[in-house]
DOKOL-240755 format. One record per residue: residue in three letters; z, y, x of N, C-alpha, C in turn. Coordinates in steps of 0.2 Angstrom, whole numbers, m for minus. Layout:
# residues N
+------+-------+---------+--------+-------+----------+---------+-------+---------+--------+
! resn !  n_up ! n_north ! n_east ! ca_up ! ca_north ! ca_east !  c_up ! c_north ! c_east !
+------+-------+---------+--------+-------+----------+---------+-------+---------+--------+
!  Ala !     Z !       Y !      X !     Z !        Y !       X !     Z !       Y !      X !
...
+------+-------+---------+--------+-------+----------+---------+-------+---------+--------+
This chain:
# residues 257
+------+-------+---------+--------+-------+----------+---------+-------+---------+--------+
! resn !  n_up ! n_north ! n_east ! ca_up ! ca_north ! ca_east !  c_up ! c_north ! c_east !
+------+-------+---------+--------+-------+----------+---------+-------+---------+--------+
!  Met !     0 !      m6 !      4 !     0 !        0 !       0 !     0 !       6 !      4 !
!  Asn !    m5 !      11 !      3 !    m5 !       17 !       7 !    m3 !      22 !      2 !
!  Cys !     3 !      23 !      1 !     5 !       28 !      m4 !    11 !      32 !     m1 !
!  Pro !    12 !      38 !     m4 !    18 !       42 !      m2 !    25 !      39 !     m4 !
!  Asp !    30 !      39 !      0 !    36 !       37 !      m1 !    41 !      42 !     m5 !
!  Ala !    46 !      39 !     m8 !    50 !       44 !     m12 !    56 !      46 !     m7 !
!  Gln !    58 !      52 !     m7 !    63 !       55 !      m3 !    70 !      53 !     m6 !
!  Asp !    75 !      52 !     m2 !    81 !       50 !      m4 !    85 !      56 !     m7 !
!  Lys !    85 !      57 !    m13 !    88 !       63 !     m17 !    93 !      60 !    m22 !
!  Thr !    98 !      56 !    m20 !   102 !       52 !     m25 !   106 !      57 !    m29 !
!  Asn !   107 !      63 !    m27 !   111 !       68 !     m31 !   106 !      71 !    m36 !
!  Gln !   100 !      70 !    m36 !    95 !       73 !     m41 !    92 !      68 !    m45 !
!  Ser !    93 !      61 !    m44 !    90 !       56 !     m48 !    95 !      52 !    m51 !
!  Cys !    92 !      48 !    m56 !    96 !       43 !     m59 !    93 !      36 !    m59 !
!  Asp !    96 !      31 !    m60 !    93 !       24 !     m59 !    92 !      22 !    m67 !
!  Pro !    86 !      22 !    m69 !    84 !       20 !     m76 !    86 !      12 !    m77 !
!  Ala !    86 !       8 !    m72 !    87 !        1 !     m72 !    94 !       0 !    m74 !
!  Ser !    99 !       4 !    m71 !   106 !        3 !     m72 !   108 !       7 !    m79 !
!  Val !   104 !      11 !    m82 !   106 !       15 !     m88 !   104 !      11 !    m94 !
!  Phe !    97 !       8 !    m94 !    94 !        5 !    m100 !    95 !      m3 !    m99 !
!  Asp !   101 !      m5 !   m100 !   102 !      m12 !    m100 !    98 !     m15 !   m106 !
!  Ala !    94 !     m20 !   m104 !    89 !      m23 !    m108 !    92 !     m26 !   m115 !
!  Glu !    98 !     m29 !   m115 !   101 !      m31 !    m121 !   103 !     m25 !   m126 !
!  Asp !   106 !     m21 !   m123 !   108 !      m15 !    m127 !   102 !     m11 !   m129 !
!  Tyr !    97 !     m10 !   m125 !    91 !       m7 !    m127 !    87 !     m10 !   m133 !
!  Leu !    86 !     m17 !   m133 !    83 !      m20 !    m138 !    87 !     m21 !   m145 !
!  Tyr !    94 !     m21 !   m144 !    99 !      m21 !    m149 !    99 !     m14 !   m153 !
!  Phe !    99 !      m9 !   m150 !   100 !       m2 !    m153 !    93 !       1 !   m155 !
!  Tyr !    88 !      m1 !   m151 !    81 !        2 !    m152 !    76 !      m2 !   m156 !
!  Gly !    79 !      m8 !   m158 !    74 !      m13 !    m161 !    70 !     m10 !   m167 !
!  Asp !    73 !      m6 !   m171 !    70 !       m3 !    m177 !    64 !       2 !   m175 !
!  Met !    64 !       4 !   m169 !    59 !        9 !    m166 !    53 !       6 !   m163 !
!  Ile !    54 !      m1 !   m162 !    49 !       m4 !    m158 !    47 !     m10 !   m162 !
!  Lys !    46 !     m10 !   m168 !    44 !      m15 !    m172 !    36 !     m17 !   m171 !
!  Asp !    34 !     m23 !   m172 !    28 !      m25 !    m171 !    22 !     m21 !   m174 !
!  Glu !    23 !     m18 !   m180 !    18 !      m14 !    m183 !    17 !      m8 !   m179 !
!  Tyr !    23 !      m5 !   m176 !    22 !        1 !    m172 !    18 !       0 !   m166 !
!  Thr !    20 !      m6 !   m163 !    17 !       m7 !    m156 !     9 !      m9 !   m158 !
!  Asp !     8 !     m12 !   m163 !     1 !      m13 !    m165 !    m3 !      m7 !   m165 !
!  Glu !     0 !      m2 !   m169 !    m3 !        5 !    m170 !    m4 !       8 !   m163 !
!  Glu !     1 !       8 !   m159 !     0 !       11 !    m152 !    m5 !       8 !   m148 !
!  Val !    m6 !       1 !   m148 !   m11 !       m2 !    m144 !   m18 !      m1 !   m147 !
!  Ala !   m18 !       0 !   m153 !   m25 !        2 !    m156 !   m27 !       9 !   m154 !
!  Phe !   m22 !      13 !   m154 !   m23 !       20 !    m151 !   m26 !      20 !   m144 !
!  Leu !   m22 !      16 !   m140 !   m24 !       15 !    m133 !   m31 !      13 !   m132 !
!  Ile !   m33 !       8 !   m135 !   m39 !        5 !    m135 !   m45 !      10 !   m137 !
!  Gln !   m44 !      14 !   m142 !   m49 !       19 !    m144 !   m49 !      25 !   m139 !
!  Lys !   m43 !      28 !   m137 !   m43 !       34 !    m134 !   m45 !      33 !   m126 !
!  Leu !   m43 !      27 !   m124 !   m44 !       25 !    m117 !   m50 !      21 !   m115 !
!  Cys !   m54 !      20 !   m121 !   m61 !       17 !    m120 !   m60 !      10 !   m117 !
!  Leu !   m55 !       6 !   m120 !   m54 !       m1 !    m118 !   m57 !      m6 !   m122 !
!  Glu !   m63 !      m5 !   m124 !   m67 !      m10 !    m128 !   m69 !     m16 !   m124 !
!  Ser !   m71 !     m14 !   m118 !   m73 !      m20 !    m113 !   m67 !     m21 !   m108 !
!  Asn !   m67 !     m27 !   m105 !   m61 !      m28 !    m101 !   m60 !     m24 !    m95 !
!  Lys !   m54 !     m21 !    m94 !   m52 !      m17 !     m89 !   m46 !     m19 !    m85 !
!  Lys !   m45 !     m16 !    m80 !   m39 !      m18 !     m76 !   m34 !     m12 !    m77 !
!  Ile !   m28 !     m14 !    m80 !   m23 !       m9 !     m83 !   m17 !     m10 !    m79 !
!  Leu !   m13 !      m4 !    m78 !    m7 !       m4 !     m75 !    m2 !      m1 !    m81 !
!  Asp !     3 !      m5 !    m83 !     8 !       m2 !     m87 !    14 !      m1 !    m83 !
!  Leu !    15 !       6 !    m82 !    21 !        8 !     m78 !    27 !       9 !    m82 !
!  Ala !    33 !       7 !    m80 !    39 !        6 !     m83 !    38 !       3 !    m90 !
!  Cys !    35 !      m3 !    m89 !    33 !       m8 !     m94 !    38 !     m10 !    m99 !
!  Gly !    44 !     m10 !    m97 !    50 !      m13 !    m101 !    49 !     m20 !   m102 !
!  His !    49 !     m22 !   m108 !    49 !      m30 !    m110 !    42 !     m32 !   m111 !
!  Gly !    37 !     m28 !   m110 !    30 !      m30 !    m110 !    27 !     m29 !   m117 !
!  Arg !    30 !     m25 !   m121 !    27 !      m25 !    m128 !    20 !     m23 !   m129 !
!  His !    18 !     m18 !   m124 !    11 !      m16 !    m124 !     7 !     m20 !   m119 !
!  Ala !     9 !     m22 !   m114 !     6 !      m26 !    m108 !     3 !     m32 !   m111 !
!  Asn !     8 !     m36 !   m115 !     6 !      m43 !    m117 !     0 !     m42 !   m123 !
!  Arg !     1 !     m37 !   m127 !    m4 !      m36 !    m132 !   m11 !     m34 !   m129 !
!  Leu !   m11 !     m30 !   m124 !   m17 !      m28 !    m121 !   m20 !     m34 !   m117 !
!  Ala !   m16 !     m38 !   m115 !   m18 !      m44 !    m112 !   m22 !     m49 !   m117 !
!  Glu !   m19 !     m49 !   m123 !   m22 !      m53 !    m128 !   m29 !     m51 !   m130 !
!  Phe !   m31 !     m44 !   m128 !   m38 !      m42 !    m129 !   m42 !     m43 !   m123 !
!  Gly !   m40 !     m47 !   m118 !   m44 !      m49 !    m113 !   m43 !     m44 !   m106 !
!  His !   m39 !     m40 !   m106 !   m38 !      m35 !    m101 !   m34 !     m38 !    m95 !
!  Asp !   m35 !     m36 !    m89 !   m31 !      m38 !     m83 !   m25 !     m34 !    m82 !
!  Val !   m19 !     m36 !    m84 !   m14 !      m31 !     m85 !    m8 !     m33 !    m79 !
!  Thr !    m6 !     m27 !    m76 !     0 !      m28 !     m72 !     5 !     m23 !    m75 !
!  Gly !    11 !     m26 !    m75 !    17 !      m22 !     m78 !    22 !     m21 !    m73 !
!  Ile !    24 !     m15 !    m72 !    29 !      m13 !     m67 !    35 !     m10 !    m70 !
!  Asp !    41 !     m13 !    m68 !    48 !      m10 !     m70 !    53 !     m11 !    m65 !
!  Gln !    58 !      m7 !    m66 !    64 !       m8 !     m61 !    69 !     m13 !    m63 !
!  Ser !    68 !     m16 !    m70 !    73 !      m20 !     m72 !    71 !     m27 !    m72 !
!  Gln !    74 !     m32 !    m69 !    72 !      m39 !     m69 !    73 !     m42 !    m76 !
!  Glu !    78 !     m39 !    m80 !    80 !      m42 !     m86 !    74 !     m41 !    m91 !
!  Phe !    71 !     m34 !    m91 !    65 !      m33 !     m95 !    59 !     m37 !    m93 !
!  Leu !    58 !     m38 !    m86 !    52 !      m41 !     m84 !    53 !     m49 !    m86 !
!  Ser !    59 !     m52 !    m86 !    60 !      m58 !     m88 !    58 !     m59 !    m95 !
!  Ile !    60 !     m55 !   m100 !    58 !      m55 !    m107 !    51 !     m54 !   m108 !
!  Gly !    48 !     m50 !   m104 !    40 !      m49 !    m104 !    37 !     m55 !   m102 !
!  Arg !    39 !     m59 !    m97 !    36 !      m65 !     m95 !    36 !     m70 !   m100 !
!  Asp !    42 !     m71 !   m103 !    43 !      m76 !    m108 !    39 !     m75 !   m114 !
!  Asp !    38 !     m68 !   m116 !    34 !      m67 !    m122 !    26 !     m68 !   m120 !
!  Ala !    24 !     m66 !   m114 !    18 !      m68 !    m112 !    16 !     m75 !   m112 !
!  Asp !    21 !     m79 !   m110 !    20 !      m87 !    m111 !    19 !     m89 !   m118 !
!  Lys !    23 !     m86 !   m122 !    23 !      m88 !    m129 !    16 !     m86 !   m132 !
!  Arg !    13 !     m80 !   m130 !     7 !      m78 !    m133 !     1 !     m81 !   m129 !
!  Gly !     2 !     m85 !   m124 !    m3 !      m89 !    m120 !    m7 !     m84 !   m116 !
!  Val !    m4 !     m78 !   m113 !    m8 !      m74 !    m109 !    m5 !     m73 !   m103 !
!  Arg !    m9 !     m70 !    m98 !    m6 !      m69 !     m91 !    m6 !     m62 !    m89 !
!  Val !     0 !     m60 !    m88 !     2 !      m53 !     m86 !     5 !     m53 !    m79 !
!  Lys !     3 !     m49 !    m74 !     7 !      m49 !     m68 !    13 !     m44 !    m68 !
!  Tyr !    19 !     m47 !    m68 !    25 !      m43 !     m69 !    28 !     m42 !    m62 !
!  Leu !    29 !     m36 !    m60 !    32 !      m34 !     m53 !    38 !     m30 !    m54 !
!  Cys !    43 !     m31 !    m50 !    49 !      m27 !     m50 !    48 !     m21 !    m45 !
!  Phe !    47 !     m15 !    m47 !    46 !      m10 !     m42 !    48 !      m3 !    m45 !
!  Asp !    50 !       1 !    m41 !    52 !        8 !     m42 !    45 !      12 !    m43 !
!  Ser !    44 !      16 !    m48 !    38 !       19 !     m50 !    37 !      24 !    m45 !
!  Arg !    42 !      27 !    m41 !    41 !       32 !     m35 !    38 !      28 !    m29 !
!  Lys !    38 !      22 !    m29 !    36 !       18 !     m23 !    30 !      14 !    m24 !
!  Tyr !    27 !      13 !    m30 !    22 !        9 !     m31 !    15 !      12 !    m32 !
!  Cys !    10 !      10 !    m29 !     3 !       12 !     m30 !    m1 !       7 !    m26 !
!  Glu !    m7 !       6 !    m30 !   m12 !        2 !     m27 !   m18 !       6 !    m27 !
!  Pro !   m20 !       9 !    m21 !   m26 !       14 !     m21 !   m32 !      12 !    m24 !
!  Glu !   m34 !      15 !    m29 !   m41 !       14 !     m33 !   m41 !       7 !    m36 !
!  Ala !   m36 !       4 !    m38 !   m35 !       m3 !     m40 !   m36 !      m3 !    m48 !
!  Tyr !   m35 !       2 !    m52 !   m35 !        1 !     m59 !   m40 !       6 !    m62 !
!  Asp !   m42 !       3 !    m68 !   m46 !        7 !     m73 !   m42 !      12 !    m77 !
!  Cys !   m36 !      10 !    m78 !   m32 !       14 !     m83 !   m25 !      13 !    m81 !
!  Val !   m21 !      18 !    m82 !   m13 !       18 !     m81 !   m10 !      20 !    m88 !
!  Ile !    m5 !      17 !    m90 !    m1 !       19 !     m96 !     6 !      20 !    m94 !
!  His !     9 !      25 !    m96 !    16 !       27 !     m95 !    19 !      29 !   m101 !
!  Leu !    23 !      25 !   m105 !    24 !       27 !    m112 !    31 !      27 !   m114 !
!  Phe !    33 !      29 !   m120 !    39 !       29 !    m123 !    44 !      33 !   m119 !
!  Ser !    43 !      39 !   m117 !    47 !       44 !    m113 !    50 !      40 !   m107 !
!  Ser !    46 !      36 !   m104 !    49 !       33 !     m98 !    48 !      37 !    m91 !
!  Phe !    45 !      43 !    m92 !    44 !       48 !     m87 !    49 !      53 !    m87 !
!  Gly !    51 !      55 !    m81 !    55 !       61 !     m80 !    63 !      60 !    m78 !
!  Tyr !    64 !      54 !    m75 !    71 !       52 !     m74 !    73 !      54 !    m67 !
!  Phe !    69 !      57 !    m63 !    70 !       59 !     m56 !    70 !      66 !    m55 !
!  Ser !    71 !      68 !    m48 !    70 !       75 !     m46 !    63 !      77 !    m48 !
!  Asp !    62 !      84 !    m48 !    55 !       86 !     m50 !    50 !      84 !    m45 !
!  Glu !    52 !      84 !    m38 !    47 !       82 !     m33 !    46 !      74 !    m34 !
!  Glu !    51 !      70 !    m36 !    50 !       63 !     m37 !    45 !      62 !    m43 !
!  Asn !    47 !      65 !    m48 !    43 !       65 !     m54 !    35 !      66 !    m53 !
!  Glu !    34 !      71 !    m49 !    27 !       73 !     m47 !    24 !      67 !    m42 !
!  Leu !    29 !      64 !    m39 !    26 !       59 !     m34 !    24 !      53 !    m39 !
!  Val !    27 !      52 !    m44 !    25 !       47 !     m49 !    18 !      48 !    m51 !
!  Ile !    17 !      54 !    m53 !    10 !       56 !     m56 !     5 !      55 !    m50 !
!  Arg !     7 !      57 !    m44 !     3 !       56 !     m38 !     1 !      49 !    m37 !
!  Asn !     6 !      45 !    m38 !     5 !       38 !     m37 !     0 !      35 !    m42 !
!  Ile !     1 !      38 !    m48 !    m4 !       36 !     m54 !   m11 !      37 !    m52 !
!  Ala !   m12 !      44 !    m50 !   m18 !       46 !     m48 !   m21 !      42 !    m42 !
!  Ser !   m17 !      41 !    m37 !   m20 !       37 !     m32 !   m22 !      30 !    m34 !
!  Ser !   m18 !      27 !    m39 !   m20 !       20 !     m41 !   m26 !      19 !    m45 !
!  Leu !   m28 !      25 !    m48 !   m34 !       25 !     m52 !   m41 !      25 !    m49 !
!  Arg !   m45 !      22 !    m51 !   m52 !       22 !     m48 !   m55 !      29 !    m51 !
!  Pro !   m60 !      31 !    m47 !   m64 !       37 !     m50 !   m66 !      36 !    m57 !
!  Gly !   m65 !      41 !    m61 !   m66 !       40 !     m68 !   m61 !      37 !    m72 !
!  Gly !   m56 !      34 !    m69 !   m51 !       30 !     m73 !   m47 !      35 !    m77 !
!  Met !   m43 !      32 !    m82 !   m40 !       35 !     m87 !   m33 !      34 !    m87 !
!  Val !   m29 !      39 !    m89 !   m21 !       38 !     m90 !   m19 !      41 !    m96 !
!  Cys !   m13 !      37 !    m99 !   m10 !       40 !    m105 !    m3 !      40 !   m103 !
!  Leu !     0 !      47 !   m104 !     7 !       48 !    m103 !    10 !      50 !   m110 !
!  Asp !    15 !      47 !   m112 !    19 !       49 !    m118 !    26 !      51 !   m117 !
!  Ile !    27 !      58 !   m118 !    33 !       61 !    m117 !    35 !      66 !   m123 !
!  Leu !    41 !      69 !   m122 !    43 !       74 !    m127 !    40 !      80 !   m125 !
!  Asn !    39 !      85 !   m130 !    36 !       92 !    m129 !    43 !      96 !   m129 !
!  Arg !    44 !      99 !   m124 !    51 !      103 !    m123 !    51 !     109 !   m128 !
!  Asp !    45 !     112 !   m128 !    45 !      118 !    m132 !    47 !     117 !   m139 !
!  Val !    45 !     111 !   m142 !    47 !      110 !    m149 !    53 !     106 !   m150 !
!  Phe !    54 !     101 !   m145 !    61 !       97 !    m145 !    67 !     101 !   m145 !
!  Leu !    67 !     107 !   m141 !    73 !      111 !    m141 !    75 !     115 !   m147 !
!  Lys !    70 !     116 !   m151 !    71 !      120 !    m157 !    77 !     117 !   m161 !
!  Asp !    78 !     111 !   m162 !    83 !      108 !    m166 !    85 !     101 !   m163 !
!  Tyr !    86 !     101 !   m156 !    88 !       94 !    m154 !    95 !      93 !   m155 !
!  Pro !    97 !      86 !   m156 !   104 !       84 !    m158 !   108 !      85 !   m152 !
!  Arg !   114 !      89 !   m153 !   119 !       89 !    m148 !   123 !      83 !   m148 !
!  Phe !   123 !      80 !   m154 !   127 !       74 !    m154 !   123 !      69 !   m159 !
!  Ala !   123 !      63 !   m157 !   119 !       58 !    m161 !   123 !      51 !   m161 !
!  Val !   123 !      48 !   m166 !   126 !       41 !    m166 !   122 !      36 !   m169 !
!  Arg !   121 !      31 !   m166 !   117 !       25 !    m169 !   121 !      19 !   m170 !
!  Glu !   122 !      17 !   m176 !   127 !       11 !    m177 !   123 !       5 !   m179 !
!  Lys !   125 !      m1 !   m177 !   123 !       m7 !    m179 !   128 !     m12 !   m179 !
!  Asn !   129 !     m15 !   m184 !   134 !      m21 !    m185 !   141 !     m19 !   m182 !
!  Ser !   143 !     m12 !   m183 !   149 !       m9 !    m181 !   149 !      m8 !   m174 !
!  Asp !   144 !      m9 !   m170 !   143 !       m6 !    m163 !   140 !       0 !   m163 !
!  Leu !   141 !       4 !   m158 !   139 !       11 !    m158 !   136 !      13 !   m151 !
!  Met !   131 !      17 !   m152 !   128 !       21 !    m146 !   129 !      28 !   m148 !
!  Ile !   133 !      32 !   m144 !   134 !       39 !    m145 !   131 !      43 !   m139 !
!  Asp !   127 !      47 !   m142 !   123 !       52 !    m137 !   126 !      59 !   m138 !
!  Arg !   128 !      62 !   m132 !   131 !       69 !    m131 !   126 !      72 !   m127 !
!  Asn !   122 !      77 !   m130 !   117 !       80 !    m126 !   118 !      87 !   m124 !
!  Arg !   116 !      89 !   m119 !   116 !       96 !    m117 !   110 !      98 !   m113 !
!  Phe !   107 !     104 !   m113 !   101 !      105 !    m110 !   102 !     111 !   m105 !
!  Asp !   100 !     110 !    m99 !   100 !      115 !     m93 !    94 !     118 !    m93 !
!  Thr !    94 !     125 !    m94 !    88 !      129 !     m94 !    85 !     130 !    m87 !
!  Val !    89 !     130 !    m82 !    87 !      131 !     m75 !    83 !     125 !    m73 !
!  Thr !    86 !     119 !    m74 !    83 !      113 !     m71 !    78 !     110 !    m76 !
!  Gly !    78 !     112 !    m82 !    73 !      109 !     m87 !    76 !     102 !    m89 !
!  Arg !    82 !     100 !    m88 !    84 !       93 !     m89 !    89 !      93 !    m95 !
!  Leu !    87 !      87 !    m99 !    92 !       86 !    m105 !    97 !      81 !   m102 !
!  Tyr !   103 !      82 !   m102 !   108 !       78 !     m99 !   112 !      74 !   m105 !
!  Asn !   112 !      68 !   m105 !   115 !       64 !    m110 !   121 !      60 !   m107 !
!  Ser !   127 !      62 !   m110 !   133 !       58 !    m108 !   134 !      52 !   m113 !
!  Arg !   130 !      47 !   m112 !   130 !       41 !    m117 !   136 !      37 !   m117 !
!  Ile !   138 !      35 !   m122 !   143 !       30 !    m123 !   141 !      24 !   m127 !
!  Ile !   141 !      18 !   m124 !   140 !       12 !    m128 !   146 !       8 !   m130 !
!  Met !   147 !       7 !   m137 !   153 !        3 !    m139 !   150 !      m3 !   m142 !
!  Arg !   151 !      m9 !   m139 !   149 !      m16 !    m142 !   155 !     m21 !   m141 !
!  Asp !   156 !     m24 !   m146 !   161 !      m29 !    m146 !   168 !     m27 !   m144 !
!  Gly !   169 !     m20 !   m146 !   176 !      m17 !    m144 !   176 !     m15 !   m137 !
!  Lys !   171 !     m15 !   m133 !   171 !      m13 !    m126 !   167 !      m7 !   m125 !
!  Arg !   169 !      m2 !   m121 !   166 !        4 !    m120 !   162 !       4 !   m113 !
!  Arg !   156 !       7 !   m113 !   152 !        7 !    m107 !   149 !      14 !   m107 !
!  Asp !   150 !      18 !   m102 !   147 !       25 !    m101 !   141 !      24 !    m97 !
!  Thr !   135 !      27 !    m99 !   129 !       26 !     m96 !   126 !      33 !    m96 !
!  Pro !   128 !      38 !    m92 !   126 !       45 !     m92 !   119 !      45 !    m89 !
!  Phe !   114 !      49 !    m91 !   108 !       50 !     m88 !   105 !      57 !    m89 !
!  Phe !   100 !      59 !    m86 !    96 !       65 !     m88 !    89 !      63 !    m88 !
!  Leu !    85 !      68 !    m92 !    78 !       67 !     m93 !    75 !      74 !    m92 !
!  Arg !    70 !      74 !    m87 !    67 !       81 !     m87 !    62 !      82 !    m92 !
!  Leu !    62 !      87 !    m96 !    58 !       89 !    m101 !    53 !      94 !    m99 !
!  Tyr !    46 !      93 !   m101 !    41 !       97 !     m99 !    37 !     100 !   m105 !
!  Asn !    35 !     106 !   m104 !    30 !      109 !    m109 !    23 !     107 !   m108 !
!  Pro !    19 !     108 !   m112 !    11 !      106 !    m111 !     9 !     110 !   m104 !
!  Asn !    10 !     116 !   m103 !     8 !      120 !     m97 !    10 !     116 !    m91 !
!  Glu !    16 !     114 !    m91 !    19 !      111 !     m84 !    15 !     105 !    m83 !
!  Ile !    15 !     100 !    m88 !    12 !       94 !     m86 !     5 !      94 !    m85 !
!  Ile !     1 !      99 !    m88 !    m6 !       99 !     m87 !    m7 !     102 !    m80 !
!  Arg !    m3 !     106 !    m77 !    m3 !      109 !     m71 !    m2 !     103 !    m65 !
!  Ile !     3 !      99 !    m67 !     5 !       93 !     m62 !    m1 !      88 !    m62 !
!  Phe !    m4 !      87 !    m68 !   m10 !       83 !     m68 !   m15 !      86 !    m64 !
!  Lys !   m17 !      92 !    m65 !   m22 !       95 !     m62 !   m21 !      95 !    m54 !
!  Asn !   m15 !      96 !    m52 !   m14 !       96 !     m45 !   m15 !      89 !    m41 !
!  Glu !   m15 !      84 !    m46 !   m16 !       77 !     m43 !   m23 !      75 !    m45 !
!  Gly !   m28 !      79 !    m47 !   m34 !       78 !     m48 !   m36 !      74 !    m55 !
!  Leu !   m31 !      75 !    m60 !   m32 !       72 !     m66 !   m33 !      78 !    m71 !
!  Val !   m38 !      77 !    m75 !   m41 !       82 !     m80 !   m39 !      80 !    m87 !
!  Val !   m34 !      83 !    m90 !   m32 !       82 !     m97 !   m38 !      83 !   m102 !
!  Val !   m39 !      77 !   m105 !   m45 !       77 !    m110 !   m43 !      79 !   m117 !
!  Asn !   m37 !      77 !   m119 !   m34 !       78 !    m126 !   m26 !      77 !   m126 !
!  Ile !   m23 !      81 !   m130 !   m16 !       79 !    m131 !   m14 !      78 !   m138 !
!  Tyr !   m12 !      73 !   m140 !   m10 !       71 !    m147 !    m3 !      71 !   m148 !
!  Ser !    m1 !      72 !   m155 !     6 !       72 !    m156 !     9 !      66 !   m159 !
!  Asp !     5 !      61 !   m161 !     7 !       55 !    m163 !     1 !      49 !   m162 !
!  Trp !     3 !      43 !   m164 !    m1 !       38 !    m163 !    m7 !      37 !   m168 !
!  Lys !    m7 !      41 !   m173 !   m12 !       41 !    m178 !   m18 !      45 !   m175 !
!  Gly !   m17 !      49 !   m170 !   m22 !       53 !    m167 !   m22 !      60 !   m169 !
!  Lys !   m16 !      63 !   m172 !   m16 !       70 !    m174 !   m15 !      74 !   m167 !
!  Leu !   m19 !      79 !   m167 !   m19 !       83 !    m161 !   m13 !      87 !   m160 !
!  Leu !   m11 !      89 !   m154 !    m5 !       93 !    m153 !    m5 !     100 !   m156 !
!  Asp !     0 !     102 !   m159 !     1 !      108 !    m162 !     8 !     111 !   m161 !
!  Ser !     9 !     117 !   m164 !    15 !      121 !    m163 !    22 !     117 !   m165 !
!  Glu !    21 !     112 !   m169 !    26 !      108 !    m172 !    27 !     101 !   m169 !
!  Ser !    23 !     100 !   m164 !    23 !       93 !    m161 !    29 !      92 !   m156 !
!  Lys !    33 !      87 !   m158 !    39 !       85 !    m154 !    37 !      81 !   m148 !
!  Arg !    31 !      77 !   m149 !    29 !       73 !    m143 !    22 !      75 !   m141 !
!  Met !    21 !      73 !   m135 !    14 !       74 !    m131 !    12 !      67 !   m129 !
!  Ile !     6 !      65 !   m132 !     3 !       59 !    m129 !    m3 !      62 !   m126 !
!  Leu !    m3 !      62 !   m119 !    m8 !       65 !    m115 !   m13 !      60 !   m113 !
!  Ile !   m20 !      61 !   m114 !   m25 !       57 !    m111 !   m29 !      61 !   m106 !
!  Ala !   m29 !      58 !   m100 !   m32 !       62 !     m94 !   m37 !      57 !    m90 !
!  Lys !   m41 !      60 !    m87 !   m46 !       57 !     m83 !   m46 !      59 !    m76 !
!  Lys !   m47 !      54 !    m71 !   m47 !       56 !     m64 !   m55 !      58 !    m62 !
!  Gly !   m55 !      64 !    m59 !   m62 !       66 !     m57 !   m65 !      62 !    m52 !
+------+-------+---------+--------+-------+----------+---------+-------+---------+--------+
């Protein structure tokens, strides 16, 4: 791999693998990642990324492979990268059940790239923004380096400009008497949303604080441009609605020049 390495900025980064425990994630977020939602998202990706013919695809921060395995079912050559061995194990088991082959690798997204190896890179479900600004931009640089000329990328993140209008300072997700409690604050200087999360399961408490760097459209377009990625369109949902002044999400489709 001939790629830039991440700097050691432990005071400016968090470790997503230690925050997003696979069991807790699937337990509390299960209603947000139902099969019908994933099917809609994959249909969007196939259309907007021109995936009608077989492509080599990188699913960055792939989690438990809900997009990677479905794309493989369409005949694509898919590699899934994640920092969590637990998520990767679930993804491999699901791939086996579906009868598809996906190459799952445990890697830090700041350190992974394969120069001009992929036709397409997807980075979905707000899995971007957990590092320092320099390291976040390094992730985009690695994506650009990994794409072949003319390759496409899809990045799915929150739109800071709209999200901050009424973001929840406190939020509680309850399931079977278990709780996930989010206590949020936004730092206008760093652009980070800090979450002092508490997980209460089976009467036991686990604190999993983390931050997420939020971007507005201008910022992320500039970062893409600096790495040779031209934004083709920005959507607000998986139905294909274009970004507007009320869009809380940004689904960016970009092309490598």
